Steps between C-alpha positions, in 0.01 A plus 500: 500500500746660735827652379801481724722810514833442666654810657341821625739756360394764248456251214324237709258749659422656160439157349279385786298825487440487123389133519272565792345808334410273205306269731771232538577348834861554607719331765792736569799340663753706700777355711537824708506555790615149593780510247651829382745576218816707577331804328173499693430662837122498560209254468297714259460410130650689207793617711728753327858422599746680270340841471176678572491640144299343221711723273403753234134595444524700179369347175824587326656237727431136426432405861264803520309351203493157665351647814229683300410183317462321830290781648258482208482124531395507868829399666481434872862597548466832322187593683661431837814691389296806411318491834832494686691740277766742635628776285823426307513738206434311182501160668235284667626437854296352786494466872626138498322380808172668417511357145574140613241522779229606255585229246490240782167622626339497154632152420383354841158648465423391148225229511666301219842482662606274782846551649718209603755664715829370636517198270799458278415337166779261409362339183356635183126441541275367228329777308326727491778683692700821473838490672611847605755425774735775390880531452561345845305179444575251776765241435242220515258647253789617275623145484148375429458752209831394355393139519160587350667651191730200462801656681512804271742741659388799697716808466573737783610860561538714808273781612583769753296722738597858584540637855233699683581803727297727721405843369593673823858381464550675161689825513260718301746789505687295241198364319175628339167381376446478122409266219707476186411776253244613768255238381217431740536594870841556656495160664869393485765608745809586299846471646767685304862391469797705377759349272744429783227356725383277212853385428563400860164326517558297180845395620371376838191339346704308246723348764245449780467154654214293363285251687543144387232392260537144379568480129496875440665630188480860366421367150185322628336807660187614324574840356181658635597421859876551469665538848636850534851370579501301182411811303780685676756240390389540134654849473533834668205661328264194492301625808479853359326358194285273714335554840720803584441690180444872573314582174183698556578578861620849603635567848291794628812635677701534185234494223722240323504126446729333754777264399297206625168456684378214725116489508289377788136397460225454757449144615192560706194728483602733785848551358690389809707246307685551174654258246844579353401479129713265295713389793431130480800337674651199652770675706541398860281702731781694675640583153168631383488731805860615441491558130148635457557744787761663273211656307501849652127517591520150648795544734282408803248281312304254715459172317171319570579227243823421332520384144495125443581263218297195405493237225222503246406198293306492174390260231639478149150598395544516118566126501221421747210748493258634245374862467239436764771402757380136478705183460518429128420135572220565746289816471351435846836559674612861487768717658509870588721763652874545501559124478391536132770752417292814522686746722334749730183529713277637224616244251438224753149628548444501126608141467272395781213683331553340161559148642173530692271644232639239257437218749151628565421498124631145465285377789189671367556385144526863381746655257822601671527878496759612246758747633718569193855629502360851439409496872753501782330197664511308170858606427629363834316173439647476146849563641497226760360250244726592209671178399753682285671651807834327559618658824181565694529763776244674727339801331326816620227623266639738241391646167768293322290182538174673393408476130624795293262757365596444138538874441726775623414737789741777586638494852534197727242620759251579218556157348452320832183692568358395162590141578333531838181646356489219246530247775233657718254508210548116469459462879177703491363270232584196702331647806175544298489131408 
């Protein structure tokens, strides 16, 4: 029997790969390049649109644990990410185009996967199917999913992309390479600001003219992708405790921590383009140029992409989906990716993985693998299917949703590492089965 996978983003590609690797025929539907979403720019699969970073890679960090779980479980996305890695201190960052190109090539060349390209799916197909059309699901399919669930309401929030600038336009006399606390290689460009420079910047940022985004409200912005201008309006020091925090960064010219620091991270392997870290925005393009050029090291910055704002849509999953990302009424219809309320590229990959291995087990009449809440993969699945949640919102993986140890460990980092090692022991046992 053939499984339909709708959408060739990170979740869809991971799902298709895991099914195919288990000997199941897959039809992967992708409406690009005939129809593109506002956030996509190329025809390749698994396109990274908000940032090149797959975030922290240390086991003391929950997303670092999630990545390690996926590595050990044979994730396509993680293997391609590692093959296209660019240095970014303690984070896993990739050359976006190399990464997407490799995922696309592997998917297209798998003997158990056939790609149906340029075809928009506008109905919920009969199972077995995994729908992974992402937070920008087309209007037609979004309406069909709503109808499929009996007109249950979707909920929506807004996501924002940060600007990209050329490295050669950065004034390196006013910036330096370093990673926070000197962890890893010195892969971030750090742009210091004095108190007066910071004050002027915050004032202009708070009052800068925003692009019109239909239905936008500050209160509906997902906290993990908060536009920088929204943060600035929340208080004078908000940015200094967020993306502009100077902690762990010493200016080599003074030997001291600056008042505020803007960090830039490589967006491609050769380091010719940099992302302004944490500067997701929906300011008008001329305003982005004007205000962001107030950062001393970026006074002549050349912008190769301005920040953009787009609407994300997701299911009220606790009412609709089980812990295998499947419809509670029909286990042969599953969903994956950010449309389920997991937030982030790695989390989307994990949902695609679990939806696929669960679907494969059902089709083969085998026991469904048990990923308990002691694992990051299982904790995410438990979160999106928790019927006790009243006000469901998108969630990045975090140790707060993972089962407690049941005993005390001194120090947060030490405790997180013990939790991570417990999880990986469970994953290793699952791999052996």
